[in-house]
N, CA, C and O atoms as a GROMACS GRO file, in nm:
protein
  388
    1MET      N    1   0.588   3.136   2.122
    1MET     CA    2   0.579   3.023   2.153
    1MET      C    3   0.450   2.912   2.127
    1MET      O    4   0.453   2.791   2.103
    2LYS      N    5   0.259   3.071   2.152
    2LYS     CA    6   0.213   3.039   2.154
    2LYS      C    7   0.146   2.937   2.054
    2LYS      O    8   0.087   2.830   2.074
    3ILE      N    9   0.185   3.029   1.905
    3ILE     CA   10   0.183   3.001   1.787
    3ILE      C   11   0.214   2.827   1.777
    3ILE      O   12   0.135   2.736   1.757
    4PHE      N   13   0.392   2.825   1.805
    4PHE     CA   14   0.376   2.687   1.858
    4PHE      C   15   0.299   2.588   1.916
    4PHE      O   16   0.329   2.476   1.877
    5SER      N   17   0.210   2.595   1.995
    5SER     CA   18   0.139   2.532   2.094
    5SER      C   19  -0.038   2.514   2.029
    5SER      O   20  -0.105   2.412   2.038
    6ILE      N   21  -0.068   2.605   1.985
    6ILE     CA   22  -0.159   2.579   1.882
    6ILE      C   23  -0.154   2.554   1.746
    6ILE      O   24  -0.246   2.557   1.665
    7THR      N   25  -0.023   2.526   1.728
    7THR     CA   26  -0.057   2.444   1.623
    7THR      C   27   0.051   2.310   1.635
    7THR      O   28   0.060   2.246   1.531
    8ALA      N   29   0.112   2.275   1.721
    8ALA     CA   30   0.123   2.192   1.826
    8ALA      C   31  -0.057   2.056   1.772
    8ALA      O   32  -0.085   1.957   1.704
    9LEU      N   33  -0.122   2.164   1.872
    9LEU     CA   34  -0.314   2.113   1.944
    9LEU      C   35  -0.366   2.085   1.791
    9LEU      O   36  -0.436   1.985   1.777
   10CYS      N   37  -0.340   2.159   1.684
   10CYS     CA   38  -0.436   2.163   1.567
   10CYS      C   39  -0.350   2.009   1.487
   10CYS      O   40  -0.384   1.890   1.494
   11LEU      N   41  -0.289   2.042   1.450
   11LEU     CA   42  -0.227   1.841   1.402
   11LEU      C   43  -0.262   1.786   1.499
   11LEU      O   44  -0.324   1.695   1.444
   12THR      N   45  -0.275   1.762   1.628
   12THR     CA   46  -0.261   1.642   1.701
   12THR      C   47  -0.407   1.600   1.665
   12THR      O   48  -0.449   1.486   1.647
   13ALA      N   49  -0.492   1.749   1.658
   13ALA     CA   50  -0.631   1.660   1.646
   13ALA      C   51  -0.707   1.622   1.529
   13ALA      O   52  -0.812   1.559   1.520
   14ILE      N   53  -0.609   1.690   1.415
   14ILE     CA   54  -0.588   1.647   1.257
   14ILE      C   55  -0.546   1.440   1.284
   14ILE      O   56  -0.615   1.344   1.250
   15LEU      N   57  -0.465   1.441   1.326
   15LEU     CA   58  -0.379   1.305   1.369
   15LEU      C   59  -0.481   1.250   1.377
   15LEU      O   60  -0.534   1.211   1.273
   16SER      N   61  -0.522   1.235   1.462
   16SER     CA   62  -0.626   1.173   1.595
   16SER      C   63  -0.775   1.145   1.511
   16SER      O   64  -0.820   1.030   1.508
   17ALA      N   65  -0.840   1.248   1.451
   17ALA     CA   66  -0.854   1.265   1.262
   17ALA      C   67  -0.901   1.153   1.203
   17ALA      O   68  -1.010   1.101   1.181
   18ALA      N   69  -0.737   1.122   1.174
   18ALA     CA   70  -0.755   1.023   1.009
   18ALA      C   71  -0.702   0.897   1.088
   18ALA      O   72  -0.688   0.791   1.027
   19GLN      N   73  -0.658   0.910   1.283
   19GLN     CA   74  -0.568   0.779   1.300
   19GLN      C   75  -0.784   0.757   1.291
   19GLN      O   76  -0.773   0.678   1.197
   20VAL      N   77  -0.854   0.761   1.300
   20VAL     CA   78  -0.978   0.749   1.375
   20VAL      C   79  -1.051   0.668   1.197
   20VAL      O   80  -1.097   0.554   1.180
   21GLN      N   81  -1.037   0.765   1.109
   21GLN     CA   82  -1.093   0.763   0.970
   21GLN      C   83  -1.010   0.620   0.906
   21GLN      O   84  -1.074   0.533   0.848
   22ALA      N   85  -0.840   0.611   0.929
   22ALA     CA   86  -0.769   0.499   0.874
   22ALA      C   87  -0.804   0.339   0.976
   22ALA      O   88  -0.766   0.225   0.950
   23ALA      N   89  -0.882   0.383   1.084
   23ALA     CA   90  -0.908   0.200   1.176
   23ALA      C   91  -1.040   0.183   1.060
   23ALA      O   92  -1.074   0.066   1.039
   24ASP      N   93  -1.106   0.280   0.994
   24ASP     CA   94  -1.242   0.185   0.934
   24ASP      C   95  -1.185   0.147   0.787
   24ASP      O   96  -1.243   0.076   0.705
   25GLU      N   97  -1.038   0.219   0.770
   25GLU     CA   98  -1.004   0.169   0.601
   25GLU      C   99  -0.858   0.110   0.561
   25GLU      O  100  -0.759   0.130   0.491
   26PHE      N  101  -0.897   0.049   0.628
   26PHE     CA  102  -0.705  -0.060   0.718
   26PHE      C  103  -0.750  -0.125   0.782
   26PHE      O  104  -0.846  -0.116   0.859
   27ILE      N  105  -0.663  -0.221   0.752
   27ILE     CA  106  -0.642  -0.390   0.814
   27ILE      C  107  -0.449  -0.416   0.822
   27ILE      O  108  -0.337  -0.389   0.779
   28LEU      N  109  -0.515  -0.472   0.893
   28LEU     CA  110  -0.373  -0.482   1.001
   28LEU      C  111  -0.314  -0.596   0.960
   28LEU      O  112  -0.329  -0.670   1.058
   29ILE      N  113  -0.222  -0.693   0.828
   29ILE     CA  114  -0.128  -0.776   0.778
   29ILE      C  115  -0.039  -0.797   0.854
   29ILE      O  116   0.070  -0.747   0.827
   30GLN      N  117  -0.059  -0.908   1.015
   30GLN     CA  118  -0.009  -1.006   1.070
   30GLN      C  119   0.189  -1.017   1.016
   30GLN      O  120   0.197  -1.116   0.943
   31GLY      N  121   0.285  -0.972   1.026
   31GLY     CA  122   0.447  -0.946   1.013
   31GLY      C  123   0.443  -1.224   1.023
   31GLY      O  124   0.368  -1.318   1.049
   32GLY      N  125   0.538  -1.203   0.994
   32GLY     CA  126   0.562  -1.278   0.984
   32GLY      C  127   0.625  -1.337   0.863
   32GLY      O  128   0.608  -1.285   0.753
   33ASP      N  129   0.738  -1.509   0.891
   33ASP     CA  130   0.835  -1.495   0.795
   33ASP      C  131   0.850  -1.660   0.693
   33ASP      O  132   0.775  -1.756   0.708
   34PHE      N  133   0.925  -1.655   0.629
   34PHE     CA  134   0.812  -1.780   0.578
   34PHE      C  135   0.911  -1.826   0.430
   34PHE      O  136   0.942  -1.718   0.379
   35ASP      N  137   0.980  -1.957   0.332
   35ASP     CA  138   1.089  -1.975   0.233
   35ASP      C  139   1.014  -1.979   0.142
   35ASP      O  140   0.931  -2.067   0.117
   36MET      N  141   1.048  -1.829   0.050
   36MET     CA  142   1.030  -1.804  -0.148
   36MET      C  143   1.079  -1.827  -0.219
   36MET      O  144   1.162  -1.736  -0.233
   37GLY      N  145   1.091  -1.892  -0.284
   37GLY     CA  146   1.098  -1.970  -0.388
   37GLY      C  147   1.090  -2.066  -0.459
   37GLY      O  148   0.973  -2.087  -0.492
   38SER      N  149   1.162  -2.137  -0.499
   38SER     CA  150   1.150  -2.238  -0.532
   38SER      C  151   1.301  -2.376  -0.496
   38SER      O  152   1.418  -2.345  -0.470
   39PRO      N  153   1.248  -2.518  -0.504
   39PRO     CA  154   1.364  -2.568  -0.406
   39PRO      C  155   1.420  -2.560  -0.584
   39PRO      O  156   1.351  -2.529  -0.681
   40THR      N  157   1.594  -2.606  -0.578
   40THR     CA  158   1.653  -2.663  -0.695
   40THR      C  159   1.617  -2.767  -0.763
   40THR      O  160   1.693  -2.812  -0.849
   41SER      N  161   1.478  -2.832  -0.734
   41SER     CA  162   1.504  -3.010  -0.750
   41SER      C  163   1.297  -2.951  -0.864
   41SER      O  164   1.275  -3.032  -0.955
   42GLU      N  165   1.226  -2.878  -0.857
   42GLU     CA  166   1.123  -2.841  -0.808
   42GLU      C  167   1.152  -2.824  -0.982
   42GLU      O  168   1.247  -2.756  -1.018
   43ASN      N  169   1.042  -2.906  -1.109
   43ASN     CA  170   1.022  -2.880  -1.228
   43ASN      C  171   1.048  -2.796  -1.302
   43ASN      O  172   1.052  -2.702  -1.223
   44ARG      N  173   1.077  -2.737  -1.433
   44ARG     CA  174   1.058  -2.630  -1.452
   44ARG      C  175   1.089  -2.459  -1.436
   44ARG      O  176   1.066  -2.355  -1.497
   45ARG      N  177   1.191  -2.530  -1.247
   45ARG     CA  178   1.259  -2.435  -1.163
   45ARG      C  179   1.311  -2.248  -1.269
   45ARG      O  180   1.430  -2.280  -1.265
   46GLU      N  181   1.312  -2.176  -1.308
   46GLU     CA  182   1.345  -2.082  -1.349
   46GLU      C  183   1.474  -2.024  -1.210
   46GLU      O  184   1.472  -2.068  -1.095
   47LYS      N  185   1.569  -1.928  -1.259
   47LYS     CA  186   1.703  -1.879  -1.226
   47LYS      C  187   1.709  -1.788  -1.122
   47LYS      O  188   1.800  -1.762  -1.044
   48ASP      N  189   1.566  -1.731  -1.135
   48ASP     CA  190   1.522  -1.644  -1.064
   48ASP      C  191   1.452  -1.678  -0.978
   48ASP      O  192   1.349  -1.612  -0.985
   49GLU      N  193   1.446  -1.783  -0.854
   49GLU     CA  194   1.362  -1.877  -0.788
   49GLU      C  195   1.474  -1.886  -0.710
   49GLU      O  196   1.458  -2.007  -0.722
   50VAL      N  197   1.515  -1.882  -0.680
   50VAL     CA  198   1.615  -1.904  -0.546
   50VAL      C  199   1.559  -1.916  -0.436
   50VAL      O  200   1.476  -1.828  -0.417
   51LEU      N  201   1.574  -2.009  -0.333
   51LEU     CA  202   1.481  -2.098  -0.260
   51LEU      C  203   1.539  -1.961  -0.132
   51LEU      O  204   1.645  -1.969  -0.069
   52HIS      N  205   1.476  -1.886  -0.126
   52HIS     CA  206   1.552  -1.717   0.043
   52HIS      C  207   1.429  -1.781   0.178
   52HIS      O  208   1.345  -1.868   0.154
   53HIS      N  209   1.443  -1.730   0.283
   53HIS     CA  210   1.409  -1.690   0.338
   53HIS      C  211   1.361  -1.584   0.357
   53HIS      O  212   1.432  -1.506   0.294
   54VAL      N  213   1.225  -1.490   0.440
   54VAL     CA  214   1.205  -1.414   0.400
   54VAL      C  215   1.092  -1.318   0.530
   54VAL      O  216   0.974  -1.349   0.547
   55THR      N  217   1.154  -1.217   0.599
   55THR     CA  218   1.064  -1.193   0.722
   55THR      C  219   0.970  -1.018   0.669
   55THR      O  220   1.011  -0.916   0.614
   56LEU      N  221   0.849  -1.058   0.717
   56LEU     CA  222   0.863  -0.943   0.672
   56LEU      C  223   0.748  -0.846   0.862
   56LEU      O  224   0.683  -0.891   0.956
   57SER      N  225   0.770  -0.774   0.837
   57SER     CA  226   0.695  -0.679   0.964
   57SER      C  227   0.536  -0.695   0.956
   57SER      O  228   0.509  -0.783   0.874
   58SER      N  229   0.418  -0.636   1.017
   58SER     CA  230   0.347  -0.633   1.094
   58SER      C  231   0.335  -0.476   0.921
   58SER      O  232   0.426  -0.398   0.895
   59PHE      N  233   0.219  -0.481   0.856
   59PHE     CA  234   0.128  -0.322   0.778
   59PHE      C  235   0.046  -0.339   0.819
   59PHE      O  236  -0.020  -0.430   0.870
   60TYR      N  237   0.041  -0.197   0.787
   60TYR     CA  238  -0.161  -0.200   0.694
   60TYR      C  239  -0.169  -0.176   0.600
   60TYR      O  240  -0.093  -0.093   0.550
   61MET      N  241  -0.316  -0.267   0.494
   61MET     CA  242  -0.324  -0.273   0.432
   61MET      C  243  -0.528  -0.192   0.332
   61MET      O  244  -0.631  -0.242   0.378
   62GLY      N  245  -0.538  -0.109   0.243
   62GLY     CA  246  -0.620  -0.086   0.305
   62GLY      C  247  -0.740  -0.215   0.230
   62GLY      O  248  -0.713  -0.303   0.148
   63SER      N  249  -0.907  -0.173   0.313
   63SER     CA  250  -0.973  -0.265   0.309
   63SER      C  251  -1.058  -0.243   0.106
   63SER      O  252  -1.128  -0.329   0.052
   64ARG      N  253  -1.026  -0.131   0.054
   64ARG     CA  254  -1.076  -0.146  -0.091
   64ARG      C  255  -0.945  -0.082  -0.188
   64ARG      O  256  -0.831  -0.036  -0.187
   65GLU      N  257  -1.075  -0.125  -0.278
   65GLU     CA  258  -0.944  -0.070  -0.405
   65GLU      C  259  -0.902   0.046  -0.407
   65GLU      O  260  -0.981   0.129  -0.363
   66VAL      N  261  -0.805   0.082  -0.443
   66VAL     CA  262  -0.818   0.262  -0.476
   66VAL      C  263  -0.852   0.289  -0.607
   66VAL      O  264  -0.835   0.211  -0.700
   67THR      N  265  -0.927   0.457  -0.619
   67THR     CA  266  -0.959   0.498  -0.649
   67THR      C  267  -0.881   0.571  -0.815
   67THR      O  268  -0.758   0.572  -0.816
   68GLN      N  269  -0.949   0.624  -0.935
   68GLN     CA  270  -0.913   0.671  -1.036
   68GLN      C  271  -0.832   0.782  -0.977
   68GLN      O  272  -0.710   0.796  -0.992
   69LYS      N  273  -0.952   0.902  -0.875
   69LYS     CA  274  -0.911   0.936  -0.850
   69LYS      C  275  -0.800   0.983  -0.772
   69LYS      O  276  -0.732   1.084  -0.789
   70GLU      N  277  -0.790   0.860  -0.650
   70GLU     CA  278  -0.724   0.880  -0.508
   70GLU      C  279  -0.594   0.858  -0.566
   70GLU      O  280  -0.494   0.916  -0.523
   71TYR      N  281  -0.591   0.782  -0.656
   71TYR     CA  282  -0.398   0.787  -0.710
   71TYR      C  283  -0.384   0.888  -0.813
   71TYR      O  284  -0.266   0.924  -0.815
   72ARG      N  285  -0.466   0.960  -0.917
   72ARG     CA  286  -0.450   1.072  -0.953
   72ARG      C  287  -0.346   1.176  -0.842
   72ARG      O  288  -0.229   1.213  -0.841
   73GLU      N  289  -0.502   1.198  -0.733
   73GLU     CA  290  -0.462   1.270  -0.648
   73GLU      C  291  -0.316   1.283  -0.577
   73GLU      O  292  -0.256   1.390  -0.577
   74LEU      N  293  -0.262   1.158  -0.514
   74LEU     CA  294  -0.154   1.089  -0.482
   74LEU      C  295  -0.052   1.135  -0.598
   74LEU      O  296   0.017   1.236  -0.592
   75MET      N  297  -0.054   1.054  -0.694
   75MET     CA  298   0.097   1.036  -0.862
   75MET      C  299   0.035   1.144  -0.883
   75MET      O  300   0.095   1.225  -0.812
   76GLY      N  301  -0.041   1.192  -0.930
   76GLY     CA  302  -0.054   1.263  -1.029
   76GLY      C  303  -0.066   1.283  -1.183
   76GLY      O  304  -0.069   1.382  -1.256
   77ASN      N  305  -0.070   1.122  -1.206
   77ASN     CA  306  -0.130   1.067  -1.318
   77ASN      C  307  -0.256   0.952  -1.329
   77ASN      O  308  -0.275   0.900  -1.219
   78ASN      N  309  -0.332   0.909  -1.420
   78ASN     CA  310  -0.325   0.783  -1.413
   78ASN      C  311  -0.360   0.609  -1.536
   78ASN      O  312  -0.430   0.560  -1.625
   79PRO      N  313  -0.254   0.591  -1.450
   79PRO     CA  314  -0.302   0.529  -1.659
   79PRO      C  315  -0.347   0.381  -1.631
   79PRO      O  316  -0.279   0.278  -1.624
   80SER      N  317  -0.481   0.400  -1.617
   80SER     CA  318  -0.561   0.347  -1.655
   80SER      C  319  -0.613   0.251  -1.742
   80SER      O  320  -0.705   0.211  -1.671
   81GLN      N  321  -0.619   0.195  -1.829
   81GLN     CA  322  -0.679   0.256  -2.012
   81GLN      C  323  -0.840   0.217  -1.952
   81GLN      O  324  -0.840   0.110  -2.013
   82PHE      N  325  -0.927   0.218  -1.907
   82PHE     CA  326  -1.086   0.310  -1.853
   82PHE      C  327  -1.110   0.329  -1.752
   82PHE      O  328  -1.119   0.260  -1.650
   83GLN      N  329  -1.126   0.463  -1.783
   83GLN     CA  330  -1.108   0.664  -1.735
   83GLN      C  331  -1.280   0.553  -1.615
   83GLN      O  332  -1.379   0.480  -1.620
   84GLY      N  333  -1.173   0.641  -1.522
   84GLY     CA  334  -1.310   0.660  -1.430
   84GLY      C  335  -1.325   0.669  -1.290
   84GLY      O  336  -1.335   0.574  -1.212
   85ASP      N  337  -1.326   0.852  -1.248
   85ASP     CA  338  -1.311   0.874  -1.135
   85ASP      C  339  -1.303   0.745  -1.011
   85ASP      O  340  -1.202   0.694  -0.962
   86GLU      N  341  -1.487   0.706  -0.975
   86GLU     CA  342  -1.466   0.623  -0.900
   86GLU      C  343  -1.417   0.451  -0.854
   86GLU      O  344  -1.416   0.385  -0.750
   87MET      N  345  -1.361   0.418  -1.068
   87MET     CA  346  -1.288   0.273  -1.160
   87MET      C  347  -1.189   0.267  -1.031
   87MET      O  348  -1.182   0.358  -0.947
   88PRO      N  349  -1.108   0.137  -1.028
   88PRO     CA  350  -1.014   0.082  -0.936
   88PRO      C  351  -0.943   0.054  -1.068
   88PRO      O  352  -0.977  -0.019  -1.162
   89VAL      N  353  -0.811   0.148  -1.043
   89VAL     CA  354  -0.681   0.172  -1.089
   89VAL      C  355  -0.661   0.054  -1.140
   89VAL      O  356  -0.653  -0.044  -1.066
   90LYS      N  357  -0.652   0.046  -1.260
   90LYS     CA  358  -0.570  -0.071  -1.367
   90LYS      C  359  -0.432  -0.084  -1.394
   90LYS      O  360  -0.373   0.023  -1.405
   91MET      N  361  -0.375  -0.171  -1.405
   91MET     CA  362  -0.224  -0.123  -1.398
   91MET      C  363  -0.202  -0.322  -1.475
   91MET      O  364  -0.254  -0.418  -1.419
   92SER      N  365  -0.128  -0.330  -1.586
   92SER     CA  366  -0.045  -0.373  -1.630
   92SER      C  367   0.159  -0.405  -1.618
   92SER      O  368   0.181  -0.393  -1.498
   93ALA      N  369   0.223  -0.420  -1.651
   93ALA     CA  370   0.348  -0.439  -1.613
   93ALA      C  371   0.332  -0.356  -1.713
   93ALA      O  372   0.352  -0.252  -1.651
   94SER      N  373   0.312  -0.322  -1.825
   94SER     CA  374   0.393  -0.214  -1.943
   94SER      C  375   0.365  -0.050  -1.883
   94SER      O  376   0.431   0.037  -1.940
   95THR      N  377   0.282  -0.010  -1.784
   95THR     CA  378   0.165   0.040  -1.738
   95THR      C  379   0.260   0.110  -1.551
   95THR      O  380   0.266   0.228  -1.517
   96THR      N  381   0.295   0.034  -1.499
   96THR     CA  382   0.374   0.090  -1.362
   96THR      C  383   0.490   0.160  -1.322
   96THR      O  384   0.605   0.115  -1.319
   97PRO      N  385   0.452   0.272  -1.292
   97PRO     CA  386   0.459   0.352  -1.248
   97PRO      C  387   0.643   0.329  -1.196
   97PRO      O  388   0.700   0.416  -1.131
   0.00000   0.00000   0.00000
């Protein structure tokens, strides 16, 4: 029981430190709702542009681009054509995981 308590305490301290760091690196995007797609009367409307209502919950987004080093450490690969640890990840439709 003592080991569990110490482990829980250490984990709490790590998570608290991570939350402080995350607060600096992430911004809150407020949720909301909107209509997505195109009305049937729109010129050049495609079949996959069906007008529908969307509701999003609030979420956090990184305040900067993900570096290739960060992406590689998390995903195990780097889809960028121009390589460099501190460069942003660049993906095209053909390289999207």
